[in-house]
One Martini backbone bead per residue (centre of mass of N, CA, C, O) as a GRO file, in nm:
protein
  386
    1UNK     BB    1   0.195  -0.260  -2.993
    2UNK     BB    2   0.416   0.019  -2.979
    3UNK     BB    3   0.749   0.106  -2.893
    4UNK     BB    4   1.031   0.223  -2.797
    5UNK     BB    5   1.330   0.137  -2.807
    6UNK     BB    6   1.543   0.085  -2.548
    7UNK     BB    7   1.797   0.241  -2.711
    8UNK     BB    8   1.665   0.503  -2.739
    9UNK     BB    9   1.798   0.815  -2.695
   10UNK     BB   10   1.549   0.965  -2.575
   11UNK     BB   11   1.467   0.763  -2.350
   12UNK     BB   12   1.739   0.747  -2.209
   13UNK     BB   13   1.788   1.039  -2.157
   14UNK     BB   14   1.555   1.083  -1.961
   15UNK     BB   15   1.657   0.867  -1.752
   16UNK     BB   16   1.960   1.035  -1.729
   17UNK     BB   17   1.922   1.308  -1.576
   18UNK     BB   18   2.015   1.240  -1.287
   19UNK     BB   19   2.344   1.235  -1.377
   20UNK     BB   20   2.395   1.439  -1.628
   21UNK     BB   21   2.699   1.326  -1.717
   22UNK     BB   22   2.643   1.237  -2.033
   23UNK     BB   23   2.661   1.129  -2.329
   24UNK     BB   24   2.502   1.216  -2.627
   25UNK     BB   25   2.606   0.976  -2.756
   26UNK     BB   26   2.496   0.656  -2.904
   27UNK     BB   27   2.696   0.393  -2.841
   28UNK     BB   28   2.764   0.063  -2.851
   29UNK     BB   29   3.009   0.053  -2.656
   30UNK     BB   30   2.832   0.179  -2.401
   31UNK     BB   31   2.669  -0.070  -2.382
   32UNK     BB   32   2.468  -0.284  -2.187
   33UNK     BB   33   2.431  -0.633  -2.208
   34UNK     BB   34   2.173  -0.845  -2.135
   35UNK     BB   35   2.101  -0.903  -2.445
   36UNK     BB   36   2.238  -1.095  -2.736
   37UNK     BB   37   2.100  -1.238  -2.985
   38UNK     BB   38   1.936  -1.434  -2.774
   39UNK     BB   39   2.156  -1.391  -2.537
   40UNK     BB   40   2.243  -1.420  -2.222
   41UNK     BB   41   2.482  -1.203  -2.026
   42UNK     BB   42   2.321  -1.215  -1.739
   43UNK     BB   43   2.238  -1.250  -1.424
   44UNK     BB   44   2.023  -1.289  -1.145
   45UNK     BB   45   2.047  -1.117  -0.828
   46UNK     BB   46   1.917  -1.209  -0.518
   47UNK     BB   47   1.884  -1.169  -0.208
   48UNK     BB   48   1.919  -1.328   0.078
   49UNK     BB   49   1.608  -1.386   0.205
   50UNK     BB   50   1.388  -1.310   0.036
   51UNK     BB   51   1.091  -1.226   0.004
   52UNK     BB   52   0.839  -1.352  -0.171
   53UNK     BB   53   0.777  -1.108  -0.364
   54UNK     BB   54   1.078  -1.061  -0.444
   55UNK     BB   55   1.134  -1.337  -0.572
   56UNK     BB   56   0.905  -1.318  -0.771
   57UNK     BB   57   1.016  -1.065  -0.920
   58UNK     BB   58   1.274  -1.195  -1.021
   59UNK     BB   59   1.122  -1.422  -1.189
   60UNK     BB   60   0.979  -1.218  -1.369
   61UNK     BB   61   1.219  -1.083  -1.492
   62UNK     BB   62   1.307  -1.337  -1.642
   63UNK     BB   63   1.048  -1.382  -1.799
   64UNK     BB   64   1.035  -1.108  -1.953
   65UNK     BB   65   1.313  -1.139  -2.093
   66UNK     BB   66   1.217  -1.394  -2.251
   67UNK     BB   67   0.966  -1.268  -2.390
   68UNK     BB   68   1.142  -1.049  -2.541
   69UNK     BB   69   1.421  -1.235  -2.638
   70UNK     BB   70   1.438  -1.577  -2.558
   71UNK     BB   71   1.599  -1.520  -2.290
   72UNK     BB   72   1.690  -1.680  -1.984
   73UNK     BB   73   1.798  -1.597  -1.696
   74UNK     BB   74   1.959  -1.650  -1.419
   75UNK     BB   75   1.863  -1.721  -1.073
   76UNK     BB   76   2.028  -1.590  -0.794
   77UNK     BB   77   2.081  -1.653  -0.441
   78UNK     BB   78   2.294  -1.451  -0.354
   79UNK     BB   79   2.627  -1.431  -0.337
   80UNK     BB   80   2.847  -1.491  -0.569
   81UNK     BB   81   3.100  -1.765  -0.610
   82UNK     BB   82   3.204  -1.588  -0.810
   83UNK     BB   83   3.180  -1.302  -0.946
   84UNK     BB   84   3.028  -1.155  -1.184
   85UNK     BB   85   3.094  -0.935  -1.436
   86UNK     BB   86   2.781  -0.957  -1.478
   87UNK     BB   87   2.466  -0.800  -1.338
   88UNK     BB   88   2.139  -0.839  -1.193
   89UNK     BB   89   2.039  -0.655  -0.919
   90UNK     BB   90   1.809  -0.760  -0.654
   91UNK     BB   91   1.852  -0.580  -0.431
   92UNK     BB   92   2.018  -0.527  -0.139
   93UNK     BB   93   2.380  -0.570  -0.111
   94UNK     BB   94   2.700  -0.500  -0.002
   95UNK     BB   95   2.848  -0.530  -0.287
   96UNK     BB   96   2.724  -0.265  -0.414
   97UNK     BB   97   2.918  -0.060  -0.295
   98UNK     BB   98   3.144  -0.154  -0.502
   99UNK     BB   99   2.991  -0.161  -0.778
  100UNK     BB  100   2.853   0.134  -0.660
  101UNK     BB  101   3.031   0.391  -0.535
  102UNK     BB  102   2.829   0.646  -0.619
  103UNK     BB  103   2.603   0.514  -0.447
  104UNK     BB  104   2.307   0.549  -0.240
  105UNK     BB  105   2.156   0.296  -0.016
  106UNK     BB  106   2.014   0.507   0.174
  107UNK     BB  107   1.700   0.519   0.227
  108UNK     BB  108   1.478   0.805   0.303
  109UNK     BB  109   1.210   0.692   0.166
  110UNK     BB  110   0.917   0.579   0.118
  111UNK     BB  111   0.960   0.347  -0.140
  112UNK     BB  112   1.224   0.381  -0.244
  113UNK     BB  113   1.397   0.386  -0.561
  114UNK     BB  114   1.660   0.207  -0.758
  115UNK     BB  115   1.791   0.259  -1.090
  116UNK     BB  116   2.087   0.115  -1.243
  117UNK     BB  117   2.377   0.173  -1.461
  118UNK     BB  118   2.683   0.045  -1.577
  119UNK     BB  119   2.935  -0.114  -1.749
  120UNK     BB  120   2.829  -0.408  -1.576
  121UNK     BB  121   2.573  -0.318  -1.412
  122UNK     BB  122   2.261  -0.381  -1.245
  123UNK     BB  123   2.015  -0.208  -1.043
  124UNK     BB  124   1.722  -0.327  -0.837
  125UNK     BB  125   1.594  -0.113  -0.587
  126UNK     BB  126   1.462  -0.087  -0.241
  127UNK     BB  127   1.271  -0.015   0.025
  128UNK     BB  128   1.282  -0.267   0.282
  129UNK     BB  129   1.019  -0.386   0.507
  130UNK     BB  130   1.028  -0.634   0.766
  131UNK     BB  131   0.885  -0.916   0.960
  132UNK     BB  132   0.971  -1.243   0.994
  133UNK     BB  133   0.742  -1.303   1.227
  134UNK     BB  134   0.504  -1.129   1.037
  135UNK     BB  135   0.422  -1.249   0.723
  136UNK     BB  136   0.163  -1.395   0.855
  137UNK     BB  137  -0.171  -1.302   0.812
  138UNK     BB  138  -0.492  -1.221   0.899
  139UNK     BB  139  -0.781  -1.152   0.786
  140UNK     BB  140  -1.113  -1.076   0.839
  141UNK     BB  141  -1.175  -1.395   0.756
  142UNK     BB  142  -0.908  -1.575   0.850
  143UNK     BB  143  -0.716  -1.562   0.627
  144UNK     BB  144  -0.416  -1.607   0.479
  145UNK     BB  145  -0.134  -1.391   0.453
  146UNK     BB  146   0.156  -1.401   0.243
  147UNK     BB  147   0.428  -1.157   0.255
  148UNK     BB  148   0.438  -0.930   0.458
  149UNK     BB  149   0.499  -0.582   0.435
  150UNK     BB  150   0.577  -0.252   0.481
  151UNK     BB  151   0.788  -0.263   0.235
  152UNK     BB  152   0.825  -0.286  -0.150
  153UNK     BB  153   1.060  -0.154  -0.326
  154UNK     BB  154   1.186  -0.377  -0.509
  155UNK     BB  155   0.931  -0.473  -0.646
  156UNK     BB  156   0.846  -0.199  -0.772
  157UNK     BB  157   1.108  -0.172  -0.931
  158UNK     BB  158   1.083  -0.403  -1.119
  159UNK     BB  159   0.813  -0.309  -1.255
  160UNK     BB  160   0.942  -0.032  -1.347
  161UNK     BB  161   1.158  -0.161  -1.534
  162UNK     BB  162   0.971  -0.318  -1.719
  163UNK     BB  163   0.827  -0.066  -1.829
  164UNK     BB  164   1.063   0.157  -1.880
  165UNK     BB  165   1.298  -0.056  -2.015
  166UNK     BB  166   1.112  -0.299  -2.169
  167UNK     BB  167   0.800  -0.213  -2.249
  168UNK     BB  168   0.601  -0.326  -2.047
  169UNK     BB  169   0.239  -0.400  -2.057
  170UNK     BB  170  -0.059  -0.371  -1.838
  171UNK     BB  171  -0.377  -0.294  -1.946
  172UNK     BB  172  -0.514  -0.562  -1.831
  173UNK     BB  173  -0.633  -0.831  -1.715
  174UNK     BB  174  -0.445  -1.075  -1.838
  175UNK     BB  175  -0.312  -1.181  -2.128
  176UNK     BB  176  -0.441  -0.968  -2.331
  177UNK     BB  177  -0.315  -0.715  -2.153
  178UNK     BB  178  -0.034  -0.798  -2.269
  179UNK     BB  179   0.269  -0.604  -2.355
  180UNK     BB  180   0.539  -0.703  -2.567
  181UNK     BB  181   0.863  -0.617  -2.669
  182UNK     BB  182   1.035  -0.744  -2.921
  183UNK     BB  183   1.387  -0.839  -2.867
  184UNK     BB  184   1.714  -0.968  -2.904
  185UNK     BB  185   1.816  -0.691  -2.781
  186UNK     BB  186   1.932  -0.577  -2.451
  187UNK     BB  187   2.009  -0.233  -2.386
  188UNK     BB  188   2.226  -0.018  -2.174
  189UNK     BB  189   2.292   0.283  -2.046
  190UNK     BB  190   2.413   0.481  -1.830
  191UNK     BB  191   2.219   0.515  -1.519
  192UNK     BB  192   1.996   0.717  -1.294
  193UNK     BB  193   1.707   0.616  -1.085
  194UNK     BB  194   1.483   0.802  -0.876
  195UNK     BB  195   1.210   0.714  -0.641
  196UNK     BB  196   0.896   0.836  -0.477
  197UNK     BB  197   0.594   0.821  -0.358
  198UNK     BB  198   0.324   1.033  -0.280
  199UNK     BB  199   0.130   0.778  -0.265
  200UNK     BB  200   0.100   0.536  -0.002
  201UNK     BB  201  -0.205   0.491  -0.077
  202UNK     BB  202  -0.331   0.244  -0.354
  203UNK     BB  203  -0.524  -0.016  -0.313
  204UNK     BB  204  -0.817   0.128  -0.330
  205UNK     BB  205  -0.859   0.169  -0.629
  206UNK     BB  206  -0.849  -0.169  -0.628
  207UNK     BB  207  -1.006  -0.342  -0.395
  208UNK     BB  208  -1.034  -0.630  -0.538
  209UNK     BB  209  -0.688  -0.647  -0.539
  210UNK     BB  210  -0.623  -0.715  -0.277
  211UNK     BB  211  -0.462  -0.945  -0.077
  212UNK     BB  212  -0.756  -1.037   0.055
  213UNK     BB  213  -0.811  -1.098  -0.251
  214UNK     BB  214  -0.885  -1.385  -0.452
  215UNK     BB  215  -0.786  -1.268  -0.750
  216UNK     BB  216  -0.695  -1.269  -1.092
  217UNK     BB  217  -0.595  -0.950  -1.076
  218UNK     BB  218  -0.357  -0.915  -0.879
  219UNK     BB  219  -0.113  -0.891  -1.078
  220UNK     BB  220  -0.195  -0.634  -1.206
  221UNK     BB  221  -0.189  -0.447  -0.949
  222UNK     BB  222   0.106  -0.497  -0.893
  223UNK     BB  223   0.225  -0.394  -1.169
  224UNK     BB  224   0.098  -0.095  -1.106
  225UNK     BB  225   0.171  -0.027  -0.798
  226UNK     BB  226  -0.100  -0.063  -0.592
  227UNK     BB  227  -0.082  -0.292  -0.384
  228UNK     BB  228   0.226  -0.255  -0.271
  229UNK     BB  229   0.213  -0.064  -0.013
  230UNK     BB  230   0.275   0.164   0.293
  231UNK     BB  231  -0.055   0.229   0.349
  232UNK     BB  232  -0.230  -0.008   0.479
  233UNK     BB  233  -0.596  -0.004   0.480
  234UNK     BB  234  -0.924  -0.057   0.634
  235UNK     BB  235  -1.166   0.157   0.683
  236UNK     BB  236  -1.443   0.091   0.731
  237UNK     BB  237  -1.617  -0.044   1.047
  238UNK     BB  238  -1.499  -0.088   1.361
  239UNK     BB  239  -1.817  -0.073   1.511
  240UNK     BB  240  -1.999  -0.315   1.392
  241UNK     BB  241  -1.956  -0.523   1.643
  242UNK     BB  242  -2.040  -0.385   1.922
  243UNK     BB  243  -2.322  -0.482   1.976
  244UNK     BB  244  -2.255  -0.775   1.996
  245UNK     BB  245  -2.028  -0.750   2.215
  246UNK     BB  246  -2.188  -0.516   2.434
  247UNK     BB  247  -2.507  -0.496   2.486
  248UNK     BB  248  -2.477  -0.674   2.765
  249UNK     BB  249  -2.205  -0.580   2.914
  250UNK     BB  250  -2.167  -0.266   2.753
  251UNK     BB  251  -2.412  -0.040   2.689
  252UNK     BB  252  -2.247   0.229   2.746
  253UNK     BB  253  -2.103   0.231   2.460
  254UNK     BB  254  -2.367   0.307   2.349
  255UNK     BB  255  -2.599   0.501   2.206
  256UNK     BB  256  -2.797   0.735   2.316
  257UNK     BB  257  -3.142   0.775   2.355
  258UNK     BB  258  -3.419   0.971   2.409
  259UNK     BB  259  -3.545   0.715   2.590
  260UNK     BB  260  -3.260   0.577   2.730
  261UNK     BB  261  -3.156   0.398   2.538
  262UNK     BB  262  -2.933   0.146   2.373
  263UNK     BB  263  -2.843   0.076   2.031
  264UNK     BB  264  -2.986   0.194   1.805
  265UNK     BB  265  -3.107  -0.076   1.616
  266UNK     BB  266  -2.905  -0.272   1.595
  267UNK     BB  267  -2.614  -0.400   1.509
  268UNK     BB  268  -2.404  -0.260   1.259
  269UNK     BB  269  -2.554   0.047   1.288
  270UNK     BB  270  -2.476   0.099   1.560
  271UNK     BB  271  -2.387   0.333   1.784
  272UNK     BB  272  -2.166   0.542   1.974
  273UNK     BB  273  -2.001   0.677   2.258
  274UNK     BB  274  -1.754   0.903   2.191
  275UNK     BB  275  -1.720   1.053   2.487
  276UNK     BB  276  -1.621   0.779   2.620
  277UNK     BB  277  -1.355   0.662   2.787
  278UNK     BB  278  -1.432   0.358   2.770
  279UNK     BB  279  -1.419   0.350   2.461
  280UNK     BB  280  -1.127   0.430   2.422
  281UNK     BB  281  -1.004   0.190   2.583
  282UNK     BB  282  -1.124  -0.033   2.403
  283UNK     BB  283  -0.992   0.054   2.142
  284UNK     BB  284  -0.697   0.028   2.249
  285UNK     BB  285  -0.725  -0.276   2.305
  286UNK     BB  286  -0.779  -0.348   2.007
  287UNK     BB  287  -0.511  -0.248   1.895
  288UNK     BB  288  -0.319  -0.417   2.072
  289UNK     BB  289  -0.418  -0.692   1.964
  290UNK     BB  290  -0.357  -0.641   1.661
  291UNK     BB  291  -0.044  -0.601   1.705
  292UNK     BB  292   0.007  -0.888   1.794
  293UNK     BB  293  -0.079  -1.013   1.515
  294UNK     BB  294  -0.002  -0.719   1.343
  295UNK     BB  295   0.272  -0.508   1.329
  296UNK     BB  296   0.216  -0.369   1.044
  297UNK     BB  297   0.016  -0.194   1.149
  298UNK     BB  298  -0.086   0.172   1.127
  299UNK     BB  299  -0.403   0.171   1.084
  300UNK     BB  300  -0.698   0.307   1.264
  301UNK     BB  301  -1.033   0.311   1.302
  302UNK     BB  302  -1.301   0.593   1.340
  303UNK     BB  303  -1.551   0.507   1.201
  304UNK     BB  304  -1.858   0.526   1.119
  305UNK     BB  305  -2.137   0.387   1.089
  306UNK     BB  306  -2.378   0.299   0.917
  307UNK     BB  307  -2.638   0.527   0.905
  308UNK     BB  308  -2.633   0.865   0.912
  309UNK     BB  309  -2.958   0.925   1.018
  310UNK     BB  310  -2.909   0.720   1.277
  311UNK     BB  311  -2.851   0.654   1.634
  312UNK     BB  312  -2.723   0.880   1.781
  313UNK     BB  313  -2.586   1.036   2.035
  314UNK     BB  314  -2.757   1.237   2.319
  315UNK     BB  315  -2.555   1.308   2.501
  316UNK     BB  316  -2.405   1.579   2.640
  317UNK     BB  317  -2.108   1.523   2.554
  318UNK     BB  318  -2.159   1.482   2.250
  319UNK     BB  319  -2.310   1.750   2.198
  320UNK     BB  320  -2.078   1.937   2.286
  321UNK     BB  321  -1.919   1.871   2.000
  322UNK     BB  322  -2.123   2.025   1.853
  323UNK     BB  323  -2.210   2.260   1.625
  324UNK     BB  324  -2.448   2.500   1.670
  325UNK     BB  325  -2.417   2.609   1.339
  326UNK     BB  326  -2.487   2.375   1.193
  327UNK     BB  327  -2.614   2.192   0.970
  328UNK     BB  328  -2.926   2.069   0.914
  329UNK     BB  329  -3.104   1.750   1.000
  330UNK     BB  330  -3.251   1.442   0.970
  331UNK     BB  331  -3.320   1.240   1.264
  332UNK     BB  332  -3.334   0.900   1.382
  333UNK     BB  333  -3.545   0.747   1.658
  334UNK     BB  334  -3.768   0.520   1.682
  335UNK     BB  335  -3.944   0.711   1.460
  336UNK     BB  336  -3.808   0.965   1.543
  337UNK     BB  337  -3.789   1.309   1.435
  338UNK     BB  338  -3.508   1.535   1.408
  339UNK     BB  339  -3.347   1.833   1.434
  340UNK     BB  340  -2.999   1.857   1.349
  341UNK     BB  341  -2.676   1.889   1.354
  342UNK     BB  342  -2.391   1.850   1.241
  343UNK     BB  343  -2.114   1.588   1.310
  344UNK     BB  344  -1.827   1.669   1.244
  345UNK     BB  345  -1.696   1.769   1.509
  346UNK     BB  346  -1.729   1.485   1.655
  347UNK     BB  347  -1.549   1.315   1.465
  348UNK     BB  348  -1.289   1.474   1.491
  349UNK     BB  349  -1.258   1.466   1.799
  350UNK     BB  350  -1.252   1.170   1.817
  351UNK     BB  351  -1.000   1.109   1.643
  352UNK     BB  352  -0.806   1.287   1.808
  353UNK     BB  353  -0.835   1.144   2.071
  354UNK     BB  354  -0.728   0.875   1.978
  355UNK     BB  355  -0.455   0.977   1.884
  356UNK     BB  356  -0.350   1.063   2.156
  357UNK     BB  357  -0.386   0.787   2.294
  358UNK     BB  358  -0.201   0.631   2.103
  359UNK     BB  359   0.058   0.783   2.179
  360UNK     BB  360   0.050   0.717   2.483
  361UNK     BB  361   0.052   0.392   2.448
  362UNK     BB  362   0.269   0.430   2.178
  363UNK     BB  363   0.554   0.609   2.183
  364UNK     BB  364   0.731   0.414   1.965
  365UNK     BB  365   0.479   0.459   1.743
  366UNK     BB  366   0.480   0.708   1.501
  367UNK     BB  367   0.319   0.531   1.259
  368UNK     BB  368   0.054   0.574   1.398
  369UNK     BB  369  -0.297   0.588   1.293
  370UNK     BB  370  -0.602   0.767   1.218
  371UNK     BB  371  -0.914   0.696   1.077
  372UNK     BB  372  -1.147   0.910   0.889
  373UNK     BB  373  -1.457   0.970   0.759
  374UNK     BB  374  -1.644   1.129   0.497
  375UNK     BB  375  -1.965   1.265   0.515
  376UNK     BB  376  -2.275   1.325   0.333
  377UNK     BB  377  -2.529   1.415   0.159
  378UNK     BB  378  -2.823   1.238   0.048
  379UNK     BB  379  -2.968   1.283  -0.220
  380UNK     BB  380  -3.326   1.231  -0.222
  381UNK     BB  381  -3.313   1.145   0.089
  382UNK     BB  382  -3.521   1.031   0.351
  383UNK     BB  383  -3.605   0.889   0.645
  384UNK     BB  384  -3.862   0.742   0.513
  385UNK     BB  385  -3.662   0.592   0.279
  386UNK     BB  386  -3.442   0.423   0.474
   0.00000   0.00000   0.00000
């Protein structure tokens, strides 16, 4: 597959719109040479103490420059002394304020990236946020995930640079899906490019390639800038363990059935009593415990358990949250079928209640949110076939 050469005037011109006043002529004298005739002209400098994925991205930048041109630049960690005449700077460090006096490195938006070149240097940086004390956290299966950040701006900026300015493409997972445009000279004209994504939660597009999944295609999802987003959450079913946890000690947490029992049918699909203040408090306690383990978490689920046609709570308070004119469906409880209205209002009121309680419990964490799933009619299925 072929792509436009990196120094093609049309392509560079598009990238340079952000700075406005650039010369329209593309002259060789104005170009900054990263690699010239198969010889690397500048090192890669990554900021000292860079998190694991950022350091990995800097190494990958060197790797793909080598794949493209045959020349592998040196990767230096921390500010070199003396400063190189020219360098590719990965991530922000204070010296960049002097090397790029006209650029603002105070990123205002989540995951904002900045890629720029002047007559001597290239900078590839983004908004990075992480807690050094909580970069290793367990996933739902107890396996450790290393290198967790709240935001991975610089990492995603590196992969954006490789795609947009070196012409690298990762068409599908694996070596055969990689497309590299070979060129002995890599040159850039001065430009400034800023961007921040409109969709902050992207990892679920390919859920099998999330960080918690040890899949061979993880690198591919990372290169697509889908894996390392800033609104990571597992929508899941947070109450799927509640029957096992509480059916003996706190049966009142579970959904009341028409015969007065609690927790039908038992197991992971048992529903809860959403209108119970005790349930709200238990949920908040679970959130608090989760934040002690992983302060990076920002989204907590209020999603209903699977089995949408059976086992819902029939207590007066829960049913008071249901809209009396809602569409009716057939619901099951211990073999008994009854016609009852949609419980959309119940789900939304429950999520909003938890959101208010969350804000009250954690007034300094305005970034915390509650997730709720939307379910619909399963066409062609009736309670007798489920």
